[in-house]
C-alpha positions in Angstrom: -19.8 -4.8 -1.1 -20.3 -4.2 2.5 -19.2 -5.5 5.7 -20.2 -9.1 6.3 -20.8 -10.8 9.5 -17.8 -12.8 10.5 -16.5 -14.2 13.8 -14.5 -12.2 16.0 -11.7 -14.9 15.4 -11.6 -14.5 11.5 -11.3 -10.6 11.6 -8.3 -11.3 14.2 -6.4 -13.7 11.8 -6.8 -11.0 8.8 -6.0 -8.2 11.0 -2.8 -10.1 11.9 -1.5 -11.8 8.6 -2.3 -8.2 7.5 -0.4 -6.4 10.1 2.6 -9.5 9.7 2.4 -8.8 6.0 2.8 -4.9 5.8 5.4 -4.5 8.9 8.1 -7.9 7.1 7.5 -6.2 3.8 9.1 -2.7 4.9 11.7 -4.3 6.9 13.1 -7.1 4.3 12.6 -5.0 1.0 15.3 -1.8 3.7 17.3 -4.6 4.2 17.5 -5.8 0.3 18.0 -2.0 -0.5 21.0 -1.3 2.1 22.7 -4.6 2.8 22.6 -7.1 -0.4 26.1 -6.4 -2.1 24.6 -7.1 -5.6 22.0 -4.3 -5.8 18.4 -5.8 -8.3 16.9 -3.6 -10.1 13.8 -2.1 -8.8 12.1 -1.8 -11.9 11.7 -5.4 -12.2 10.7 -6.2 -8.8 8.1 -4.1 -9.7 7.2 -5.6 -12.8 7.3 -8.9 -11.5 5.0 -8.4 -8.2 2.2 -7.0 -10.8 2.5 -10.6 -13.2 2.1 -12.2 -9.6 -0.5 -10.0 -8.2 -2.4 -11.3 -11.8 -1.4 -14.7 -11.2 -3.7 -14.7 -8.0 -6.4 -12.8 -8.4 -6.8 -15.0 -11.6 -7.1 -17.7 -8.9 -8.9 -16.4 -7.0 -11.4 -15.1 -10.2 -11.7 -19.0 -10.9 -13.0 -19.6 -6.8 -15.6 -17.7 -7.9 -17.1 -18.4 -10.8 -16.0 -22.1 -10.2 -15.0 -23.5 -13.2 -12.1 -23.1 -16.0 -14.2 -22.3 -18.8 -16.4 -20.3 -16.7 -13.2 -18.1 -16.0 -12.2 -17.6 -19.9 -15.6 -16.6 -20.5 -15.4 -13.9 -17.9 -12.3 -12.8 -18.9 -13.0 -12.9 -22.9 -16.0 -10.6 -22.0 -14.9 -8.2 -19.7 -10.8 -7.9 -21.1 -11.0 -8.3 -24.7 -14.7 -7.2 -25.5 -14.1 -4.0 -22.7 -11.5 -1.9 -24.0 -12.7 1.0 -22.6 -12.6 -0.7 -19.2 -9.6 -1.5 -19.8 -8.2 2.1 -20.2 -10.0 3.4 -17.6 -8.7 1.0 -15.5 -4.8 2.1 -17.1 -5.3 4.9 -14.4 -4.8 3.7 -11.6 -1.7 1.1 -13.2 0.4 4.0 -14.3 -0.3 5.7 -10.4 0.4 2.8 -8.5 3.2 1.9 -10.7 4.9 4.9 -9.7 4.5 4.4 -6.1 5.4 1.1 -5.8 8.7 2.8 -7.0 9.2 5.5 -4.8 8.6 2.7 -2.5 11.8 1.3 -3.1 13.5 4.8 -3.7 12.6 6.0 0.0 13.5 2.5 1.5 17.1 2.7 -0.2 17.3 5.8 1.4 15.1 6.1 4.7 15.1 3.7 7.6 12.3 1.3 7.4 10.5 2.2 11.1 10.6 6.4 9.7 9.0 5.0 6.2 6.2 2.9 8.2 5.4 6.4 10.2 5.8 8.5 7.4 4.1 7.0 5.3 1.1 7.0 7.1 0.7 10.5 5.6 -1.4 8.2 2.6 -4.4 9.0 5.4 -4.8 13.0 4.8 -3.7 12.3 1.4 -6.7 9.7 0.7 -9.2 11.8 3.0 -8.6 15.0 0.6 -8.9 12.5 -2.5 -12.4 11.3 -0.8 -14.0 14.8 -0.3 -12.9 15.8 -3.7 -13.6 12.8 -5.5 -16.4 11.4 -3.9 -18.2 14.1 -2.3 -18.1 13.1 1.4 -17.1 15.2 4.6 -14.9 15.0 7.6 -15.9 15.7 10.9 -13.8 17.8 13.2 -12.8 15.0 15.3 -11.1 13.8 11.4 -9.6 16.9 10.6 -7.9 16.7 13.8 -6.8 13.8 13.4 -4.8 14.4 10.1 -3.3 17.8 11.5 -2.3 15.5 14.3 -0.9 13.0 12.4 1.0 15.7 9.8 2.4 17.1 13.4 3.7 13.5 14.4 5.6 12.9 11.0 6.8 16.1 11.1 8.2 15.6 14.4 10.2 11.7 13.2 11.6 13.9 10.5 12.6 17.0 12.1 15.9 15.0 13.0 17.2 12.0 11.0 17.7 8.8 13.0 21.1 7.0 12.9 21.4 3.6 11.5 24.9 1.9 13.2 24.8 -1.1 11.0 23.6 0.9 7.9 27.0 1.2 5.2 25.2 2.5 2.4 25.1 6.4 1.9 21.5 7.3 1.9 20.0 10.6 1.3 17.1 11.5 4.0 15.7 14.5 1.7 15.5 12.4 -1.3 13.6 9.6 0.3 11.2 11.8 1.8 10.3 13.4 -1.3 10.0 9.7 -2.3 7.6 9.3 -0.1 5.2 12.3 -0.5 5.1 11.3 -3.8 4.0 7.6 -3.1 1.3 9.0 -0.3 -0.2 11.2 -3.2 0.0 8.5 -5.2 -1.2 6.2 -3.0 -4.5 8.5 -2.1 -5.6 9.5 -5.8 -5.2 5.7 -7.0 -6.6 4.6 -3.9 -10.0 6.5 -4.2 -10.3 6.6 -8.2 -10.5 2.6 -7.9 -13.1 3.0 -5.1 -15.2 5.4 -7.0 -14.6 2.9 -10.5 -15.4 -0.1 -8.4 -18.8 1.4 -7.1 -19.9 2.7 -10.3 -20.2 -0.6 -11.8 -21.2 -4.4 -10.7 -18.3 -5.8 -11.9 -16.3 -7.5 -9.3 -13.3 -6.7 -7.5 -11.4 -9.8 -9.2 -12.3 -8.7 -12.7 -11.3 -5.2 -11.8 -7.8 -6.0 -10.5 -7.3 -8.6 -13.7 -7.5 -5.4 -15.7 -5.6 -3.4 -13.6 -2.8 -5.7 -13.5 -2.3 -6.5 -17.1 -2.4 -2.8 -17.4 0.3 -2.5 -14.8 2.2 -5.2 -16.5 2.7 -3.4 -19.6 3.5 -0.3 -17.7 6.1 -1.4 -15.3 7.8 -3.3 -18.1 7.8 -0.5 -20.5 9.3 1.3 -17.3 11.9 -1.3 -16.8 13.0 -0.5 -20.9 13.0 2.9 -20.3 14.9 3.1 -16.7 17.3 0.0 -16.6 16.7 -1.3 -20.1 20.3 -1.5 -20.7 21.6 -2.8 -17.5 19.2 -5.2 -17.7 20.1 -6.7 -21.1 23.7 -6.5 -19.7 23.5 -8.6 -16.8 19.9 -9.9 -17.0 16.4 -9.5 -15.5 16.7 -11.3 -12.5 20.7 -9.7 -11.8 21.4 -9.2 -7.9 18.1 -11.7 -7.2 17.9 -13.6 -4.0 16.1 -15.8 -1.5 14.8 -12.3 0.1 14.0 -10.1 -3.1 11.2 -13.0 -4.3 10.5 -12.4 -0.3 10.0 -8.9 -0.8 7.6 -9.5 -4.3 5.7 -11.9 -2.7 5.1 -9.7 0.3 4.1 -7.1 -1.7 1.6 -9.4 -4.3 -0.2 -11.0 -0.9 -0.5 -7.5 0.7 -2.4 -6.2 -1.5 -5.1 -9.2 -1.8 -5.4 -8.7 2.2 -6.1 -5.3 2.0 -9.0 -5.8 0.2 -10.2 -8.3 2.6 -9.6 -6.5 5.7 -11.3 -3.4 4.2 -14.4 -6.3 3.6 -14.5 -7.6 7.1 -13.2 -5.3 9.4 -13.8 -1.4 10.8 -11.4 1.9 10.5 -10.5 1.0 14.5 -9.3 -2.2 14.1 -7.5 -1.4 10.5 -5.8 1.8 12.7 -4.9 -1.4 15.1 -3.2 -2.9 12.6 -1.2 0.0 11.1 -0.5 1.3 14.9 1.2 -2.5 15.6 3.3 -2.1 12.2 5.0 0.8 13.5 5.7 -0.9 16.2 6.7 -4.0 14.6 9.1 -2.4 12.0 10.3 -0.3 14.7 11.5 -2.9 16.8 12.9 -5.0 13.5 15.0 -1.4 12.8 16.7 -1.3 16.4 17.6 -4.8 16.1 18.6 -5.6 12.5 19.7 -2.3 11.5 21.1 -0.4 14.8 18.9 2.5 14.9 18.8 4.9 17.7 15.6 5.9 19.0 15.3 9.9 19.4 12.8 11.5 21.9 11.3 13.3 18.3 10.9 9.8 16.6 9.1 8.1 19.9 7.0 11.2 20.3 5.5 11.5 16.7 5.1 7.9 16.5 3.0 8.1 19.3 1.2 11.0 18.0 0.6 9.3 14.6 -0.7 5.8 16.1 -3.2 8.5 18.3 -4.1 10.1 14.9 -5.1 6.9 13.2 -7.5 5.2 16.1 -9.2 8.8 16.4 -9.4 9.2 12.4 -11.0 5.2 12.3 -13.7 6.3 15.3 -17.1 5.7 13.3 -18.8 9.0 12.5 -22.1 8.7 14.5 -19.9 9.1 17.7 -19.3 12.4 16.8 -21.0 16.1 16.2 -20.8 16.5 12.8 -22.4 13.1 11.8 -23.9 13.2 8.3 -27.0 10.1 7.7 -26.1 8.1 4.7 -22.4 8.4 5.1 -21.8 5.2 7.4 -22.8 2.9 4.8 -20.5 5.0 2.1 -17.7 4.3 4.7 -17.8 0.3 4.9 -17.1 0.7 1.0 -13.7 -0.7 0.1 -10.8 1.5 -0.3 -8.5 -1.0 -2.0 -4.8 -0.1 -2.2 -1.8 -1.7 -3.4 1.6 -2.3 -2.5 
């Protein structure tokens, strides 16, 4: 699954969509958790997101196979006749379920811009998992970038900013703990999923379907465990508005577009996408939530954006280039939303 030669216009299209989806998802989710009067159950939204991801992946598989009958045959072979593979993919399903629920907790207690910057800690989390789980190496510039990113996030979190248009009670400490759990889950699950992809010839869409089936079961159990009594009393879709459905749609599309972006672009372009998403989220937070920018936040955000750029520079441009690693770096590291 190496990077294929495609036009610059197509790469820009993928990155633009990915950037807009990522930034919009964070801002709209924040809006639904702080502005709407009737609070919906986050666990049900996570569950519905898994269902929609499954439907979209089935559609992509059918497109690749070319016929509905062929799709059914493929599903029978890889789902019903492969219980071990299903069990293998249940591991990242559990981790991603925790990550997605933590995103709702974090955005209920942190501003969208603060969340977007802090969530970039997924880079060192993924880097450490890559070193230990895939036996890869990081060069000196990448390690420097990791420490620079951590310093930037520390500046952003040093003194919580005020949002004049948000009236709900927030707990910044709880929000940061939720983000910390989310980035650890993101790093582990992403690298684990990459390892699964590389140890077999099974297609990405089949692997996604295996993971989403497990994810539906796991998140449905989460609904029962956390909000079962309230869901029975008020209904599964209590508090749902068109904004909540937009959050679910964006979360579903985000995971699929991540796969496309990783496949057709390089780390530098993805770094620019992440930085652009941070800028968009910050601008939206100022306009929609009355976010009051501080010097710490601006300095920390700049540090994070610079570190993302340097972390994504090709390895051959550094003094610790390891032959053979470039092709490995082109392999996709697929993360869920």
